[in-house]
DOFI-673807 format. One record per residue (C-alpha): z, y, x. Coordinates in steps of 0.001 Angstrom, whole numbers, plus 500000, padded with zeros to 6 digits. Layout:
<recs>
ZYX
...
</recs>
This chain:
<recs>
698062072950564985
700974075231564193
702744076003560954
702170079670561740
698381079374561593
696446080759558634
694307078286556701
691069079493558250
692188078805561846
692516075046561318
689003074899559831
687225076779562584
684928075188565145
684941077884567834
681819078635569817
681827076986573244
680560079381575882
678675078235578939
680786077237581915
681574079938584505
682822077918587499
683865079414590816
682081077043593169
680615078502596391
676885077981596764
676379076772593196
672925077179591658
674006078441588251
671294077839585664
673436077164582607
674041080479580788
670665082270580748
671853085093582968
669263087226584703
668999086221588385
668230089811589375
670757092614589331
670856095534586893
668821098670587437
670093100575590501
669926103692588334
672326102059585878
674727101102588653
674658104667589963
675288106073586486
678338103825586141
679591104877589579
679304108553588699
681129108006585393
684136106459587158
686121109662587267
688757111641585394
686831111268582139
688078107693581829
691340109126580467
689378110193577360
688146107966574565
684415107211574657
681969108520572070
682624106231569068
679030106636567899
677497106005571364
675109108843570521
673210109097573801
672690105339574041
671461105091570456
669063107978571075
667724106273574231
667129103005572354
665517104842569450
663195106810571736
662040103682573552
661338101765570338
659885104559568192
662825104757565783
665461107335564866
669028107078566086
670123106502562464
668213103207562640
670223101977565653
673663100357565780
675366099371569051
678233096992569721
680160095031572312
677414092518573028
675035091099570454
677692088544569470
679870091336568080
676822092863566381
676135089454564832
679756089150563697
679572092468561888
676216091452560421
677622088243558971
680460090161557363
678453093163556162
675061091750555199
674904087942555114
677760086952552791
676330086614549266
676528084347546225
673376082489547289
673395080628550641
672418081903554047
669494080019555620
669059079334559340
667597076547561551
669517073328562166
668894073556565921
669722077110566919
672379079424568342
675652077709567474
677515080976566880
675807081109563466
677862078116562320
681019079599563803
680593082933562029
679670081221558771
682993079373558837
684940082417559979
683615084645557196
683284082013554479
679491082226554249
677790079394552351
674897078100554444
671936075745554373
670560074583557720
666786074205557631
665557071399559930
663075072145562673
659948070020562496
659354067018564755
658047069349567493
661211071465567281
659399074369565649
660540076594562785
658329076081559740
658638079253557686
657369077517554554
660644075549554551
662459078841553870
660614079328550595
663693078781548445
666384080923546775
668796082428549292
671167085304549857
669983086008553399
668142084480556366
668820084592560098
666344083289562661
666337083724566446
662918084616567795
662398083028570272
664722080315569053
667584079075571190
667949076581572751
664303075582572252
662705078800573542
659893078545570989
658791081807569371
657193082872566102
654371085422565762
655098088756564106
652717087862561302
654962084931560396
658037087149560308
656210089587558044
655296086774555659
658955085776555521
660052089355554811
657510089787552045
658552086499550431
662238087522550322
662346091234549380
665828090908547868
667419089159550863
668355090548554264
666301088871556986
667879089043560447
665690088367563474
667830087711566547
665703088782569516
668051088073572407
665145086609574424
662165088524573066
661451090400576299
660286087246578090
657113086679576074
658082086919572415
656598089248569820
659163091695568478
659586092419564772
660646096030565458
657249097474564333
657934096000560851
661135097994560313
659371100984558759
657787098770556072
660629096348555271
664054097753554316
665446094190554326
664752093624558053
667467093784560720
666517093114564347
669246092343566904
668741092623570660
670911092566573772
671053093994577279
672581090766578607
669304089030579450
666391091285580358
668604094159581586
671016091953583595
674093093307581810
675746090099580564
678948091317582217
678791094751580593
678533093531576956
676057095738575113
674032094659572099
672317096557569317
670818096229565854
667744097995564484
666822098487560859
666780100682557774
669589103243557802
671216101557554772
671646098338556766
672898100273559779
675428102128557607
676850098792556453
677400097754560071
679013101091560927
681410100759557994
682520097328559202
682744098491562826
684867101495561936
687178099252559923
687594096951562931
687246098925566185
685912102477566339
685397102280570122
683561099017570889
681699100414573904
683605102071576728
682304105029578722
680967102909581571
679087100594579237
677504103521577432
676261105355580518
675138102174582262
673267100879579229
671600104250578644
670326104353582216
669163100738582016
667180101404578828
665481104374580469
664560102529583681
661400100920582384
660001100148585829
662980098008586895
662977096194583554
659277095398583788
659451094204587398
662310091780586740
660824090575583463
657525089691585102
659252087851587956
661172085675585502
658099084864583433
656155083875586572
659045081714587810
659313080055584397
655660079086584327
655850077682587843
658993075683587013
657335074239583913
654483072916586078
656939071449588593
658962069665585902
655934068324584086
654811066815587397
658170064989587452
657500063460584009
659556065943581993
658571067034578507
659020070806578420
658918072712575146
656740075866575200
659135078712576043
658990082462575488
662541082911576789
664259083116580181
665047079407579989
663263076147579313
664261073128577234
663225069848578825
663869066103578673
662831063340581021
660821060367579869
663140057814581485
666493059418582370
669258060306579880
670153063975579660
673870063379580182
673247061467583422
670896064125584757
673435066848583948
676127065020585939
673924064176588886
672635067733589150
676176069076589159
677085066675591953
674292068320593939
675468071851593222
673068072663590391
674498073604586989
672402073392583803
673430072975580157
673236070137577644
674111070111573935
675566066860572594
673873067089569205
671868064088567954
668395065645567858
668612067371571233
671123065379573287
668500064232575811
667341067782576551
668580070041579312
668498073797578867
667625075301582226
667937079036582867
665257080603585017
666720081613588356
665116083029591446
662273081048592981
664726079771595606
667153078578592925
664381076887590967
663237075173594162
666756073814594705
666743072471591148
663408070729591656
664497069315595010
667688067932593444
665717066369590599
663277064710592986
666202063224594878
667796061958591647
664587060490590251
663754058773593546
667092056939593634
</recs>
């Protein structure tokens, strides 16, 4: 600590990002990155934009990108907000829409950035426990609140909710903003976007980091009623009017428009996930039902911490969260079939010892 810190700094519990080691030959299955590259059309668009125009500021409204997202999802560009990754979009959302007199509700086992932002922005919260099968029970949210945020599918469990459940939640809380964080929805989840036209209290947040392979480009977006979007724009323009550079905007626009590449990669990951689930279950792992590009699994007889260490010693990196309810689980990103095979081979070696 330093005497120069503000009061809030000493109280923060910063988010801990997944490790990004530089180890040759490592099978990296710890940060839910897409194992396949971005759309070649997106790469070409970025290449062509690397010219004299970089001396100019980018479009602060990211007009073409917002129009591309809106066209794909059947919305208007006024219903779309874009930011520097979905984490920045979430940060603006916490500040603009989730800080009220009544508490914010979210699951107790979920994306840990929610706790970080709640502390950063002074948002009172209540964490709603998952049930004994690690599922969100929407009836537990039937209580007074200022706002609700739920990832769908949830992270790190990978378990999704049906759209009908989200609609029930929206109807039960007409005076509260309900944020559905859909970072992983493209891998088997059911999006809440079709509900936007009927529920002015719904904000949906998505990202290009996972299904479009642009984790390194940092592009996320929010979808909702134009009043909610205006609130985000007001916060953004009071913080940073240019969150997306020219290369990010042109690359993301091309990626959104390349539906064929998106669909091919998405289907590969889903098929690899289902195959990996079968392989792990054959090794006596309990695997939670996943609609994401990762799985959450624990072994019947081996501690999660030991498995994490032994896998790393064999050049395979996965992730573990040292929280009481989930400390025995490993979160395993879906890699290529070759990478998944190396994971399974390493586990067989460990379990045979």
